[in-house]
C-alpha positions as CSV (number, residue, x, y, z in Angstrom):
1,M,-44.8,-94.7,-83.3
2,S,-41.7,-93.0,-82.0
3,G,-39.1,-96.1,-82.5
4,S,-40.7,-97.3,-86.3
5,A,-41.1,-93.8,-87.7
6,P,-41.1,-94.0,-91.5
7,L,-37.3,-93.0,-93.0
8,G,-39.7,-91.6,-96.2
9,I,-41.0,-93.2,-99.5
10,R,-38.1,-95.0,-101.1
11,T,-40.2,-97.8,-103.0
12,V,-43.0,-97.9,-105.8
13,L,-44.2,-100.7,-107.5
14,H,-46.0,-100.2,-110.0
15,P,-48.4,-102.8,-111.8
16,V,-48.0,-102.9,-115.8
17,S,-49.9,-105.2,-118.8
18,D,-46.2,-104.7,-121.0
19,L,-43.5,-105.4,-119.4
20,A,-41.0,-104.5,-122.5
21,T,-42.7,-101.4,-123.4
22,A,-43.2,-100.6,-119.4
23,K,-38.9,-100.6,-119.3
24,A,-38.6,-98.4,-122.1
25,V,-40.8,-95.8,-120.7
26,Y,-38.9,-95.9,-117.5
27,A,-35.8,-96.0,-118.6
28,A,-36.7,-92.9,-120.6
29,L,-38.1,-91.3,-117.9
30,L,-35.6,-91.9,-115.0
31,G,-32.3,-91.7,-117.6
32,V,-30.8,-94.9,-116.5
33,P,-31.1,-98.7,-117.4
34,P,-32.9,-101.2,-114.9
35,R,-30.9,-102.6,-112.4
36,T,-33.2,-105.8,-112.1
37,D,-34.7,-107.3,-115.3
38,E,-36.1,-110.3,-115.1
39,P,-39.1,-111.7,-116.9
40,Y,-41.1,-111.1,-113.2
41,Y,-39.4,-107.7,-112.5
42,V,-38.1,-105.0,-113.9
43,G,-36.3,-102.5,-110.8
44,F,-34.9,-99.4,-111.5
45,E,-33.1,-97.1,-108.6
46,A,-32.6,-94.0,-109.5
47,G,-32.6,-90.5,-107.2
48,G,-32.3,-92.6,-104.3
49,Q,-36.0,-94.5,-104.8
50,H,-36.9,-97.8,-106.2
51,I,-39.5,-98.1,-108.6
52,G,-40.5,-101.4,-109.9
53,L,-42.4,-103.1,-112.7
54,L,-44.9,-106.0,-111.8
55,P,-46.0,-107.5,-115.1
56,A,-50.0,-108.0,-114.4
57,G,-50.0,-106.4,-111.1
58,G,-47.4,-109.4,-109.4
59,P,-48.3,-111.7,-107.1
60,Q,-50.1,-109.2,-105.0
61,G,-52.4,-108.9,-107.7
62,L,-52.1,-104.6,-107.9
63,T,-54.1,-102.6,-110.3
64,A,-52.9,-99.1,-109.4
65,P,-49.0,-98.2,-107.6
66,L,-47.8,-99.0,-104.5
67,A,-45.8,-96.5,-102.5
68,H,-43.5,-98.2,-99.3
69,W,-42.6,-96.2,-97.0
70,H,-38.8,-97.8,-95.8
71,V,-39.2,-98.2,-91.5
72,P,-36.6,-99.0,-89.1
73,D,-39.2,-101.7,-87.2
74,I,-41.7,-103.3,-89.6
75,E,-43.2,-104.8,-86.9
76,A,-43.5,-102.0,-84.6
77,A,-45.0,-99.7,-87.5
78,V,-47.5,-102.8,-88.5
79,A,-48.5,-102.7,-84.9
80,A,-49.3,-98.9,-84.3
81,V,-50.4,-98.3,-88.0
82,T,-53.3,-100.9,-87.3
83,A,-54.1,-100.0,-83.7
84,A,-54.5,-96.9,-85.7
85,G,-57.7,-98.6,-87.5
86,A,-55.9,-100.0,-90.4
87,T,-55.8,-103.5,-91.3
88,V,-53.6,-106.2,-92.4
89,K,-53.8,-107.5,-96.4
90,E,-50.2,-109.3,-96.7
91,P,-48.4,-109.7,-93.2
92,V,-44.7,-109.2,-92.7
93,H,-42.8,-111.3,-94.9
94,D,-39.7,-111.8,-96.7
95,V,-38.8,-111.0,-99.8
96,G,-35.3,-112.3,-99.9
97,G,-32.4,-111.1,-98.5
98,G,-33.9,-110.3,-95.2
99,R,-35.8,-107.5,-96.8
100,L,-39.0,-107.7,-94.8
101,V,-42.5,-105.9,-96.7
102,A,-46.1,-105.7,-95.3
103,T,-49.3,-104.4,-97.2
104,L,-51.6,-102.5,-94.9
105,V,-55.1,-101.0,-96.4
106,D,-56.5,-97.8,-94.5
107,P,-59.9,-96.7,-93.4
108,D,-60.8,-95.6,-97.1
109,G,-59.1,-98.4,-99.1
110,N,-55.9,-97.2,-99.8
111,L,-53.1,-99.9,-100.2
112,L,-49.8,-99.2,-97.8
113,G,-46.7,-100.6,-98.0
114,L,-43.9,-101.4,-96.1
115,L,-40.3,-102.5,-96.2
116,Q,-37.8,-103.0,-93.5
117,E,-34.1,-103.4,-95.1
118,P,-31.7,-106.4,-93.5
119,A,-29.7,-105.5,-90.7
120,G,-26.7,-106.1,-92.0
121,G,-24.7,-102.6,-90.1
122,P,-22.4,-100.0,-91.2
123,R,-21.4,-100.5,-95.2
124,S,-17.4,-101.2,-95.6
125,R,-15.5,-98.4,-97.2
126,A,-16.0,-100.9,-100.4
127,E,-19.3,-100.9,-100.5
128,R,-19.5,-96.7,-99.6
129,R,-17.5,-96.0,-103.0
130,R,-19.7,-98.5,-105.0
131,D,-22.8,-96.4,-103.4
132,T,-20.9,-93.0,-103.9
133,E,-20.1,-93.8,-107.6
134,R,-23.4,-95.2,-108.5
135,R,-25.3,-92.1,-107.2
136,L,-22.6,-89.9,-108.9
137,A,-23.4,-91.3,-111.8
138,E,-27.5,-91.8,-111.5
139,D,-28.6,-88.8,-109.5
140,V,-29.3,-85.1,-111.8
141,D,-29.6,-83.1,-108.4
142,L,-27.6,-81.7,-105.7
143,W,-27.3,-78.9,-103.3
144,L,-24.6,-76.8,-103.1
145,A,-22.4,-74.2,-100.8
146,S,-20.5,-71.8,-101.2
147,A,-19.1,-68.9,-99.5
148,S,-18.7,-64.7,-101.0
149,P,-15.3,-63.4,-100.2
150,D,-16.3,-61.6,-96.7
151,G,-18.2,-64.9,-95.6
152,A,-21.5,-64.9,-96.5
153,P,-22.8,-68.1,-97.3
154,Y,-25.1,-69.5,-100.4
155,L,-26.9,-72.4,-100.6
156,V,-28.8,-73.7,-103.8
157,P,-29.9,-76.9,-105.7
158,L,-28.7,-77.2,-109.4
159,S,-28.2,-80.2,-111.4
160,F,-24.8,-81.7,-112.5
161,D,-23.2,-84.7,-114.7
162,W,-20.4,-86.6,-113.8
163,D,-18.0,-87.7,-116.0
164,G,-16.1,-90.2,-113.7
165,E,-13.4,-87.0,-112.8
166,A,-15.5,-84.6,-112.4
167,L,-18.8,-82.4,-111.6
168,L,-20.4,-80.2,-114.3
169,L,-22.9,-77.9,-113.1
170,A,-23.9,-74.2,-115.0
171,T,-25.7,-71.2,-113.1
172,V,-25.6,-67.6,-113.9
173,A,-22.6,-66.1,-114.8
174,D,-23.4,-63.0,-112.8
175,G,-25.2,-65.0,-109.7
176,P,-23.8,-65.2,-106.2
177,T,-22.7,-68.8,-106.6
178,G,-21.3,-67.8,-110.4
179,R,-19.6,-65.1,-108.4
180,N,-18.7,-66.9,-105.4
181,L,-17.2,-69.9,-107.5
182,A,-15.2,-68.2,-109.7
183,A,-13.6,-65.7,-106.4
184,G,-13.5,-68.9,-104.6
185,G,-12.1,-71.5,-106.7
186,T,-13.7,-74.0,-104.2
187,A,-17.2,-75.7,-103.5
188,R,-19.1,-77.9,-101.2
189,L,-21.8,-80.4,-102.6
190,A,-24.4,-82.7,-101.0
191,L,-26.6,-85.5,-102.9
192,G,-28.9,-87.8,-101.1
193,H,-31.3,-87.5,-98.0
194,T,-30.4,-87.0,-94.5
195,R,-30.2,-90.6,-93.9
196,D,-27.7,-90.8,-97.1
197,V,-25.3,-88.5,-97.2
198,T,-22.9,-88.3,-100.1
199,V,-20.7,-85.3,-98.9
200,V,-18.6,-83.5,-101.9
201,E,-15.9,-80.9,-101.2
202,G,-13.5,-79.8,-104.7
203,T,-11.7,-77.3,-106.8
204,V,-13.4,-75.3,-109.2
205,E,-12.9,-74.5,-112.9
206,V,-14.8,-71.4,-115.0
207,L,-15.3,-72.2,-117.9
208,A,-17.5,-70.0,-120.9
209,M,-20.5,-71.8,-122.3
210,D,-18.1,-72.4,-126.0
211,A,-14.8,-73.5,-124.5
212,L,-16.5,-77.1,-123.4
213,R,-16.7,-79.5,-125.8
214,Q,-19.8,-79.9,-127.7
215,E,-20.5,-83.4,-126.8
216,R,-19.7,-82.9,-122.9
217,G,-22.8,-80.0,-123.2
218,D,-25.1,-82.3,-124.8
219,R,-24.6,-84.7,-122.2
220,F,-25.5,-82.4,-120.1
221,A,-28.1,-81.4,-121.5
222,A,-29.9,-85.0,-122.1
223,R,-29.2,-86.1,-118.7
224,T,-30.4,-82.9,-116.6
225,G,-32.9,-81.6,-119.2
226,F,-31.7,-77.8,-119.1
227,D,-29.3,-76.5,-121.7
228,P,-27.9,-73.1,-120.6
229,R,-26.4,-72.6,-124.1
230,G,-27.9,-69.7,-125.9
231,L,-30.2,-68.6,-123.1
232,G,-30.4,-64.7,-123.4
233,T,-29.1,-64.5,-119.2
234,A,-25.1,-64.8,-119.6
235,Y,-24.1,-68.5,-117.9
236,H,-20.3,-70.5,-117.2
237,W,-19.8,-74.2,-116.8
238,F,-18.3,-74.9,-113.6
239,L,-16.4,-78.5,-113.3
240,V,-15.9,-79.4,-109.9
241,T,-12.9,-82.3,-109.1
242,P,-13.4,-83.8,-106.2
243,R,-10.8,-82.7,-103.2
244,L,-12.5,-84.7,-100.3
245,V,-15.7,-87.8,-100.8
246,Q,-17.9,-88.2,-97.5
247,A,-20.4,-90.5,-97.3
248,W,-22.9,-92.2,-94.2
249,R,-26.6,-93.5,-93.4
250,E,-27.1,-93.6,-90.0
251,A,-24.9,-93.1,-86.5
252,D,-23.2,-95.9,-87.4
253,E,-21.5,-95.1,-90.5
254,L,-19.7,-91.8,-89.0
255,A,-16.5,-93.5,-88.3
256,G,-15.1,-94.4,-92.0
257,R,-17.1,-91.4,-93.5
258,E,-14.1,-90.6,-95.6
259,L,-13.8,-92.3,-98.7
260,M,-11.1,-89.8,-101.0
261,R,-8.8,-87.6,-99.3
262,D,-6.9,-85.2,-101.4
263,G,-8.5,-86.3,-104.4
264,R,-8.0,-89.8,-103.8
265,W,-10.2,-92.5,-103.3
266,L,-8.9,-94.5,-99.8
267,D,-8.4,-97.9,-100.0
């Protein structure tokens, strides 16, 4: 299936019997309000995924969650998968805005969803900034790269909270990351998957646990599900203020990927 290899599962639809209750449950789980909120469909965007709620299973009559594999060429994907033994339940059709979907059934009766996003070319800088700010506000995990004074690199996943100006992180004060950040004063962060990348470089401010406002610490704990305050191991807070922000998806977005330079958003 070369040329139509999937980009990953990015959309999952859930049939629900009580839309209001399900909406409350998934809002609590994902930590964000719904992006789409209609009597016939509620959709959330979180962690690079779209989660949809369909009353009574929607027009498809779903009785179980349906995962959609995002593909660059849905017709080619359907052809390859059916040639391998799957059957078509719903042929390729447009669900609005040029977004194409299809539903197949594998030889064991499992449903396979395919989705092709509309072809729109590279995003504008304004669109990338909007998507980046949304990701910073809604995601809770990232990769952080740092280096020791002698140049030894270190990469670690961490949870974070963004307040519109700085990213708040917490890690063990005497661990490799904590030492590197305190010594170097800079960090490089990455959010998203490899086909939808956000990279942030920023300056680092180190704070003792009791030096941060309680409400900010409470917000971090509520969003990330982790509260480093009061643990037996000594943690520090790390505030990363962005100086450089880049965002791109495919090769056609490499040009113009810089959104912030020297701490200022570019026009």
